[in-house]
mmCIF file of the C-alpha atoms, coordinates in Angstrom:
data_MODEL
# 
_entry.id   MODEL 
# 
loop_
_atom_site.group_PDB 
_atom_site.id 
_atom_site.type_symbol 
_atom_site.label_atom_id 
_atom_site.label_alt_id 
_atom_site.label_comp_id 
_atom_site.label_asym_id 
_atom_site.label_entity_id 
_atom_site.label_seq_id 
_atom_site.pdbx_PDB_ins_code 
_atom_site.Cartn_x 
_atom_site.Cartn_y 
_atom_site.Cartn_z 
_atom_site.occupancy 
_atom_site.B_iso_or_equiv 
_atom_site.pdbx_formal_charge 
_atom_site.auth_seq_id 
_atom_site.auth_comp_id 
_atom_site.auth_asym_id 
_atom_site.auth_atom_id 
_atom_site.pdbx_PDB_model_num 
ATOM 1  C CA . MET A 1 1  ? 46.186 70.936 -69.891 1.00 0.00 ? 1  MET A CA 1 
ATOM 2  C CA . THR A 1 2  ? 47.732 67.528 -71.751 1.00 0.00 ? 2  THR A CA 1 
ATOM 3  C CA . LYS A 1 3  ? 48.020 63.723 -70.208 1.00 0.00 ? 3  LYS A CA 1 
ATOM 4  C CA . GLN A 1 4  ? 51.667 64.592 -70.246 1.00 0.00 ? 4  GLN A CA 1 
ATOM 5  C CA . ASP A 1 5  ? 51.696 67.834 -68.188 1.00 0.00 ? 5  ASP A CA 1 
ATOM 6  C CA . PHE A 1 6  ? 49.224 66.047 -65.929 1.00 0.00 ? 6  PHE A CA 1 
ATOM 7  C CA . ILE A 1 7  ? 51.554 62.601 -65.567 1.00 0.00 ? 7  ILE A CA 1 
ATOM 8  C CA . LEU A 1 8  ? 54.825 65.424 -65.094 1.00 0.00 ? 8  LEU A CA 1 
ATOM 9  C CA . GLU A 1 9  ? 52.490 67.535 -62.284 1.00 0.00 ? 9  GLU A CA 1 
ATOM 10 C CA . LEU A 1 10 ? 51.708 64.664 -60.292 1.00 0.00 ? 10 LEU A CA 1 
ATOM 11 C CA . ARG A 1 11 ? 55.221 63.452 -60.176 1.00 0.00 ? 11 ARG A CA 1 
ATOM 12 C CA . MET A 1 12 ? 56.580 66.258 -59.344 1.00 0.00 ? 12 MET A CA 1 
ATOM 13 C CA . VAL A 1 13 ? 53.854 66.534 -56.270 1.00 0.00 ? 13 VAL A CA 1 
ATOM 14 C CA . LEU A 1 14 ? 55.459 63.030 -55.048 1.00 0.00 ? 14 LEU A CA 1 
ATOM 15 C CA . SER A 1 15 ? 58.893 64.104 -56.101 1.00 0.00 ? 15 SER A CA 1 
ATOM 16 C CA . GLY A 1 16 ? 60.934 63.973 -53.053 1.00 0.00 ? 16 GLY A CA 1 
ATOM 17 C CA . LYS A 1 17 ? 58.352 62.127 -50.515 1.00 0.00 ? 17 LYS A CA 1 
ATOM 18 C CA . LEU A 1 18 ? 58.620 58.479 -52.147 1.00 0.00 ? 18 LEU A CA 1 
ATOM 19 C CA . SER A 1 19 ? 60.475 56.636 -54.098 1.00 0.00 ? 19 SER A CA 1 
ATOM 20 C CA . SER A 1 20 ? 61.100 56.747 -57.305 1.00 0.00 ? 20 SER A CA 1 
ATOM 21 C CA . GLU A 1 21 ? 59.125 52.989 -57.582 1.00 0.00 ? 21 GLU A CA 1 
ATOM 22 C CA . GLN A 1 22 ? 56.337 54.735 -55.957 1.00 0.00 ? 22 GLN A CA 1 
ATOM 23 C CA . ILE A 1 23 ? 56.139 57.369 -58.318 1.00 0.00 ? 23 ILE A CA 1 
ATOM 24 C CA . ASP A 1 24 ? 56.434 55.196 -61.315 1.00 0.00 ? 24 ASP A CA 1 
ATOM 25 C CA . SER A 1 25 ? 53.625 53.309 -60.091 1.00 0.00 ? 25 SER A CA 1 
ATOM 26 C CA . HIS A 1 26 ? 50.977 55.931 -59.132 1.00 0.00 ? 26 HIS A CA 1 
ATOM 27 C CA . ALA A 1 27 ? 52.240 57.619 -62.377 1.00 0.00 ? 27 ALA A CA 1 
ATOM 28 C CA . ARG A 1 28 ? 51.755 54.665 -64.197 1.00 0.00 ? 28 ARG A CA 1 
ATOM 29 C CA . TYR A 1 29 ? 48.233 53.732 -62.812 1.00 0.00 ? 29 TYR A CA 1 
ATOM 30 C CA . TYR A 1 30 ? 47.191 57.042 -63.952 1.00 0.00 ? 30 TYR A CA 1 
ATOM 31 C CA . GLU A 1 31 ? 48.088 57.586 -67.625 1.00 0.00 ? 31 GLU A CA 1 
ATOM 32 C CA . GLU A 1 32 ? 46.671 53.426 -67.634 1.00 0.00 ? 32 GLU A CA 1 
ATOM 33 C CA . TYR A 1 33 ? 43.534 54.846 -66.416 1.00 0.00 ? 33 TYR A CA 1 
ATOM 34 C CA . ILE A 1 34 ? 43.473 58.186 -68.641 1.00 0.00 ? 34 ILE A CA 1 
ATOM 35 C CA . ASN A 1 35 ? 44.353 55.991 -71.754 1.00 0.00 ? 35 ASN A CA 1 
ATOM 36 C CA . ALA A 1 36 ? 41.264 53.292 -70.714 1.00 0.00 ? 36 ALA A CA 1 
ATOM 37 C CA . GLU A 1 37 ? 38.719 55.936 -70.516 1.00 0.00 ? 37 GLU A CA 1 
ATOM 38 C CA . ILE A 1 38 ? 39.929 57.287 -73.693 1.00 0.00 ? 38 ILE A CA 1 
ATOM 39 C CA . ARG A 1 39 ? 39.291 53.895 -74.955 1.00 0.00 ? 39 ARG A CA 1 
ATOM 40 C CA . ASN A 1 40 ? 36.360 54.172 -73.965 1.00 0.00 ? 40 ASN A CA 1 
ATOM 41 C CA . GLY A 1 41 ? 34.797 56.991 -75.663 1.00 0.00 ? 41 GLY A CA 1 
ATOM 42 C CA . LYS A 1 42 ? 35.520 60.367 -73.590 1.00 0.00 ? 42 LYS A CA 1 
ATOM 43 C CA . THR A 1 43 ? 38.364 62.707 -74.803 1.00 0.00 ? 43 THR A CA 1 
ATOM 44 C CA . GLU A 1 44 ? 41.481 63.246 -73.480 1.00 0.00 ? 44 GLU A CA 1 
ATOM 45 C CA . LYS A 1 45 ? 40.369 67.111 -72.156 1.00 0.00 ? 45 LYS A CA 1 
ATOM 46 C CA . GLU A 1 46 ? 36.655 65.508 -70.543 1.00 0.00 ? 46 GLU A CA 1 
ATOM 47 C CA . VAL A 1 47 ? 39.291 62.621 -68.196 1.00 0.00 ? 47 VAL A CA 1 
ATOM 48 C CA . LEU A 1 48 ? 41.248 65.015 -67.299 1.00 0.00 ? 48 LEU A CA 1 
ATOM 49 C CA . GLU A 1 49 ? 38.640 67.540 -65.986 1.00 0.00 ? 49 GLU A CA 1 
ATOM 50 C CA . ALA A 1 50 ? 36.800 64.962 -64.268 1.00 0.00 ? 50 ALA A CA 1 
ATOM 51 C CA . LEU A 1 51 ? 40.188 64.017 -62.764 1.00 0.00 ? 51 LEU A CA 1 
ATOM 52 C CA . GLY A 1 52 ? 40.960 67.285 -60.978 1.00 0.00 ? 52 GLY A CA 1 
ATOM 53 C CA . ASN A 1 53 ? 44.069 69.048 -60.371 1.00 0.00 ? 53 ASN A CA 1 
ATOM 54 C CA . PRO A 1 54 ? 46.843 66.581 -60.214 1.00 0.00 ? 54 PRO A CA 1 
ATOM 55 C CA . ARG A 1 55 ? 48.665 68.979 -57.101 1.00 0.00 ? 55 ARG A CA 1 
ATOM 56 C CA . LEU A 1 56 ? 45.291 68.211 -55.218 1.00 0.00 ? 56 LEU A CA 1 
ATOM 57 C CA . ILE A 1 57 ? 45.990 64.058 -56.245 1.00 0.00 ? 57 ILE A CA 1 
ATOM 58 C CA . GLY A 1 58 ? 49.709 64.417 -55.395 1.00 0.00 ? 58 GLY A CA 1 
ATOM 59 C CA . ARG A 1 59 ? 48.493 65.303 -51.988 1.00 0.00 ? 59 ARG A CA 1 
ATOM 60 C CA . SER A 1 60 ? 45.674 62.718 -51.486 1.00 0.00 ? 60 SER A CA 1 
ATOM 61 C CA . ILE A 1 61 ? 48.589 60.240 -52.740 1.00 0.00 ? 61 ILE A CA 1 
ATOM 62 C CA . LEU A 1 62 ? 50.589 61.730 -50.184 1.00 0.00 ? 62 LEU A CA 1 
ATOM 63 C CA . ASP A 1 63 ? 48.306 61.933 -46.861 1.00 0.00 ? 63 ASP A CA 1 
ATOM 64 C CA . ALA A 1 64 ? 47.650 58.161 -47.942 1.00 0.00 ? 64 ALA A CA 1 
ATOM 65 C CA . GLU A 1 65 ? 50.781 57.029 -47.760 1.00 0.00 ? 65 GLU A CA 1 
ATOM 66 C CA . GLY A 1 66 ? 51.385 58.288 -44.289 1.00 0.00 ? 66 GLY A CA 1 
ATOM 67 C CA . VAL A 1 67 ? 53.313 61.727 -45.792 1.00 0.00 ? 67 VAL A CA 1 
ATOM 68 C CA . SER A 1 68 ? 52.133 65.022 -44.502 1.00 0.00 ? 68 SER A CA 1 
ATOM 69 C CA . THR A 1 69 ? 52.263 67.864 -46.618 1.00 0.00 ? 69 THR A CA 1 
ATOM 70 C CA . ASN A 1 70 ? 51.275 71.693 -45.825 1.00 0.00 ? 70 ASN A CA 1 
ATOM 71 C CA . ALA A 1 71 ? 49.544 73.568 -47.868 1.00 0.00 ? 71 ALA A CA 1 
ATOM 72 C CA . TYR A 1 72 ? 52.316 73.548 -50.535 1.00 0.00 ? 72 TYR A CA 1 
ATOM 73 C CA . GLY A 1 73 ? 53.129 70.882 -50.906 1.00 0.00 ? 73 GLY A CA 1 
ATOM 74 C CA . GLN A 1 74 ? 56.420 70.667 -48.393 1.00 0.00 ? 74 GLN A CA 1 
ATOM 75 C CA . GLU A 1 75 ? 56.777 67.874 -45.851 1.00 0.00 ? 75 GLU A CA 1 
ATOM 76 C CA . ILE A 1 76 ? 56.220 68.841 -42.702 1.00 0.00 ? 76 ILE A CA 1 
ATOM 77 C CA . ASP A 1 77 ? 56.555 67.188 -39.268 1.00 0.00 ? 77 ASP A CA 1 
ATOM 78 C CA . GLU A 1 78 ? 54.191 65.530 -36.935 1.00 0.00 ? 78 GLU A CA 1 
ATOM 79 C CA . ALA A 1 79 ? 54.688 69.537 -34.905 1.00 0.00 ? 79 ALA A CA 1 
ATOM 80 C CA . GLY A 1 80 ? 53.764 70.686 -38.439 1.00 0.00 ? 80 GLY A CA 1 
ATOM 81 C CA . GLU A 1 81 ? 56.930 72.053 -38.921 1.00 0.00 ? 81 GLU A CA 1 
ATOM 82 C CA . ASP A 1 82 ? 59.120 72.255 -42.630 1.00 0.00 ? 82 ASP A CA 1 
ATOM 83 C CA . ARG A 1 83 ? 61.455 69.106 -42.099 1.00 0.00 ? 83 ARG A CA 1 
ATOM 84 C CA . ARG A 1 84 ? 63.682 70.685 -44.370 1.00 0.00 ? 84 ARG A CA 1 
ATOM 85 C CA . TYR A 1 85 ? 65.051 72.505 -41.651 1.00 0.00 ? 85 TYR A CA 1 
ATOM 86 C CA . HIS A 1 86 ? 65.662 70.167 -39.010 1.00 0.00 ? 86 HIS A CA 1 
ATOM 87 C CA . THR A 1 87 ? 68.998 68.946 -38.452 1.00 0.00 ? 87 THR A CA 1 
ATOM 88 C CA . SER A 1 88 ? 68.378 65.970 -37.025 1.00 0.00 ? 88 SER A CA 1 
# 
């Protein structure tokens, strides 16, 4: 996985669940973090391995933002039901 792959995957997890400004902010944070670690002597691969799975990071961000998701990253309501199927 490359830095671009990581950022793209993170954006995909957050897409539709956060505003574009929030997504840009989180993506920018991780891109700057990765670049800083590389400037400090780590390889891109080392930094990405240390960060871990961008999908899990995305789910953690959504949890911190108060957006509940199921194991597939789909937004759910307080009853644990997929919000895409609610009409009200």
